[in-house]
C-alpha positions in Angstrom: 97.1 162.1 131.9 99.5 162.0 134.9 103.2 162.8 134.7 104.0 159.1 135.0 101.8 158.3 132.0 103.2 161.0 129.8 105.6 159.8 127.0 109.1 161.2 126.8 108.6 164.3 124.7 112.4 164.7 124.1 113.0 161.2 122.6 113.2 160.4 118.9 112.7 156.8 118.0 113.0 155.1 114.6 115.2 153.4 112.0 118.4 155.1 110.8 120.0 153.8 107.6 118.8 150.3 108.4 119.5 147.3 106.2 117.8 143.9 106.8 118.7 140.7 104.9 116.3 138.0 104.1 116.8 134.8 102.1 120.0 136.1 100.4 118.5 139.4 99.4 117.8 142.8 101.1 114.4 143.2 102.6 115.3 146.7 103.7 118.1 148.7 102.0 119.2 151.9 103.8 115.9 152.8 105.3 115.5 155.8 107.7 112.2 156.0 109.4 111.7 158.7 112.1 109.2 158.3 114.9 108.9 161.5 116.9 106.7 162.2 119.9 103.4 164.0 119.0 103.8 163.1 115.3 102.5 160.4 112.9 104.9 158.8 110.4 103.3 156.9 107.5 105.1 154.1 105.8 103.6 153.6 102.3 104.1 150.8 99.8 102.6 147.9 98.0 102.8 144.2 98.9 106.4 143.1 99.3 107.7 146.7 99.6 109.1 146.1 103.1 106.5 147.9 105.2 105.9 145.0 107.7 109.7 144.3 107.9 110.2 147.9 108.7 107.7 147.9 111.5 108.9 144.5 112.9 112.4 145.8 112.9 111.3 148.9 114.7 109.6 147.0 117.5 112.5 144.5 117.9 111.1 141.4 116.3 113.8 141.5 113.6 117.4 142.3 114.0 119.0 144.6 111.4 122.2 143.7 109.5 123.3 147.3 109.8 122.1 150.7 110.8 120.7 151.9 114.1 117.3 151.2 115.7 116.1 153.4 118.5 113.0 152.5 120.5 111.7 152.7 124.0 111.6 149.8 126.4 109.3 147.1 125.0 106.8 147.7 127.8 106.4 151.2 126.4 105.5 150.0 122.9 102.0 149.5 121.5 101.6 147.3 118.4 98.6 146.5 116.2 99.3 143.6 113.8 97.9 143.4 110.2 95.6 140.6 111.3 92.4 140.9 113.4 94.5 141.8 116.4 91.9 140.8 119.0 90.6 137.7 120.7 87.4 136.4 119.0 86.2 134.6 122.2 86.6 137.5 124.6 84.2 140.4 125.0 85.3 143.9 124.5 85.6 144.4 128.3 87.5 141.2 128.8 90.0 142.0 126.1 90.9 145.3 127.7 91.0 143.7 131.2 93.3 140.9 129.9 95.7 143.2 128.0 95.8 145.7 130.9 96.7 142.9 133.4 99.4 141.7 131.0 101.0 145.1 131.2 100.8 145.0 135.0 98.0 147.5 135.5 95.8 147.2 138.5 92.1 146.4 138.3 91.0 149.9 139.1 93.4 151.4 136.7 92.3 149.1 133.9 88.6 149.9 134.6 89.3 153.7 134.5 91.4 153.6 131.3 89.0 151.1 129.6 86.0 153.4 130.2 87.9 156.4 128.8 89.1 154.4 125.7 85.7 152.9 125.0 84.1 156.3 125.0 86.8 157.7 122.7 86.4 154.7 120.3 82.7 154.6 120.3 82.7 151.1 121.8 81.1 151.9 125.1 77.8 150.2 124.1 79.6 147.1 122.9 81.3 146.2 126.2 79.6 142.8 126.4 80.0 141.8 122.7 82.5 139.1 121.7 85.4 140.2 119.6 84.3 137.8 116.8 80.9 139.5 116.6 82.3 143.0 115.9 82.4 144.6 112.5 85.8 145.2 110.8 85.9 148.9 111.9 85.0 148.0 115.5 87.6 145.3 115.7 90.3 147.7 114.6 89.1 150.3 117.2 89.3 147.6 119.9 92.7 146.6 118.8 93.8 150.2 119.0 92.3 150.6 122.4 94.2 147.5 123.6 97.4 148.7 122.1 97.3 152.0 124.0 95.8 151.1 127.3 99.3 151.1 128.9 100.0 154.6 127.4 102.9 153.6 125.1 105.7 156.0 124.1 105.7 154.4 120.7 102.6 153.1 118.9 103.1 151.0 115.7 100.2 149.9 113.5 100.5 147.7 110.4 97.8 148.6 107.9 95.1 149.2 110.5 92.5 150.5 108.0 92.9 147.8 105.3 89.4 146.4 104.5 87.7 149.0 106.8 84.9 151.2 105.6 85.6 154.9 104.8 83.8 156.2 107.9 85.7 153.9 110.2 88.9 154.8 108.4 88.3 158.5 109.2 87.4 157.6 112.8 90.6 155.7 113.3 92.7 158.5 112.0 90.9 160.9 114.3 91.8 158.7 117.2 95.4 158.4 116.1 95.6 162.2 115.9 94.3 162.5 119.4 96.8 159.9 120.7 99.7 161.7 119.0 98.6 165.0 120.5 99.0 163.5 124.0 102.7 162.8 123.2 102.9 159.4 121.7 105.1 158.7 118.6 103.0 156.9 116.0 104.2 154.9 113.0 101.5 153.6 110.6 101.9 151.3 107.6 99.3 152.0 104.9 98.6 151.4 101.2 96.4 154.5 101.1 98.2 157.7 100.0 95.2 159.9 101.0 95.9 158.6 104.6 99.6 159.2 104.3 98.9 162.8 103.4 97.6 163.4 106.9 100.9 162.3 108.5 103.7 164.6 109.6 106.3 162.5 107.7 105.8 160.0 104.9 108.3 157.3 103.8 107.5 155.5 100.5 109.2 152.1 100.0 109.8 150.2 96.8 111.5 146.8 97.0 112.8 147.5 100.5 114.4 150.9 99.6 113.1 154.4 100.2 111.7 156.0 97.1 110.7 159.3 98.6 110.5 160.6 102.1 109.8 163.8 104.0 106.8 165.9 104.9 104.0 165.4 102.4 104.2 169.1 101.3 107.9 168.7 100.8 107.5 165.6 98.7 104.9 167.3 96.5 107.0 170.4 96.1 110.0 168.4 95.1 108.1 166.7 92.2 109.8 167.6 88.9 107.9 168.8 85.9 104.1 169.3 85.7 101.0 167.2 85.4 98.3 167.8 82.8 94.7 166.6 83.0 93.0 165.2 79.9 90.0 163.0 78.8 92.3 160.5 77.0 95.7 158.8 77.4 98.4 161.0 75.8 101.5 158.9 76.6 102.0 155.1 76.9 104.3 155.5 79.9 103.7 158.8 81.6 99.8 158.8 81.6 97.6 157.1 84.2 93.9 157.1 84.8 92.5 158.6 88.0 88.8 158.7 88.3 87.2 159.5 85.0 90.2 161.5 83.7 93.8 160.9 82.6 96.8 162.5 84.2 100.1 162.9 82.2 103.4 163.8 83.7 105.6 166.1 81.6 109.1 166.2 82.9 110.0 169.5 81.2 106.8 171.2 82.4 105.5 172.0 79.0 102.0 170.6 78.8 100.8 169.3 75.4 97.9 170.9 73.6 94.6 170.0 75.2 96.0 169.3 78.6 94.9 171.4 81.6 97.3 172.0 84.4 96.4 170.3 87.7 97.8 170.9 91.2 99.7 167.8 92.2 99.0 165.9 95.4 100.9 163.2 97.2 99.5 160.5 95.0 100.7 162.3 91.9 104.1 162.9 93.4 104.6 159.3 94.3 103.5 158.1 90.8 106.0 160.5 89.2 108.7 159.3 91.5 108.0 155.7 90.5 108.0 156.7 86.8 111.4 158.5 87.2 112.8 155.5 89.2 111.8 153.0 86.5 113.4 155.2 83.8 116.7 155.3 85.8 116.6 151.5 86.2 116.5 151.2 82.5 119.5 153.5 82.1 117.4 156.4 80.7 117.1 159.9 82.0 113.7 160.5 83.6 112.7 162.9 80.8 113.7 160.2 78.2 111.8 157.2 79.5 111.2 154.8 76.6 107.7 154.0 75.6 106.4 150.5 76.4 105.4 148.2 73.6 
């Protein structure tokens, strides 16, 4: 990578206490989302949580009602949409040639960068295949290659691994780690907490507001109470199935008889944060969440 291609390592992009209104309500409510060079930030949430609004605000497609948005020039942004993200009637080579030309790259430069990206993504043997003939994982890899052919300072991806097989998911995250290592700031929206645990920073959204945020290890360490592992459901509110076992959150840390202590991971910490948030919304203390009927 040449000096001209290298992203600005001193910049920090992102959203800072951003609020976005939509149809008389708040689509985002006081969201801070850092995007630092050489790091991956994961935005996690279910449908309607505000993930896509967050990313569209970051890239400039939506104007915030308040707060600050910092981003590079739009020509230094790469974006992968939640859809197919490629042209079904163009070949792999033609897609990269078209996108490269749109960013003002010369033919020789596009050819050199395309060859490198196709090798990295494992698409070198698929140069002549139409986009519509690629598998889901291959389409996402091509979309990623097209989004970074101009060496963006900021790369934004909206659920790039949804519907992709586990092997391709792992490949995509390996590629993202390599891109971040070269200096690019990356923001990824995902519904998978196991993916978010690989990021430097995670922001979990619920109804447009941040539920938890920070480094995954910090989020886990801040989880109150303890989690016990059992073969049956112990509590109607604080127990949830995971695999073949049940997990139960105990706010005071005193595990009931028959429960084995288990080390919490990011998924556990987010579930606990949601349980505590629901308790607060009912006006109860987190350790006094009422049982559901």
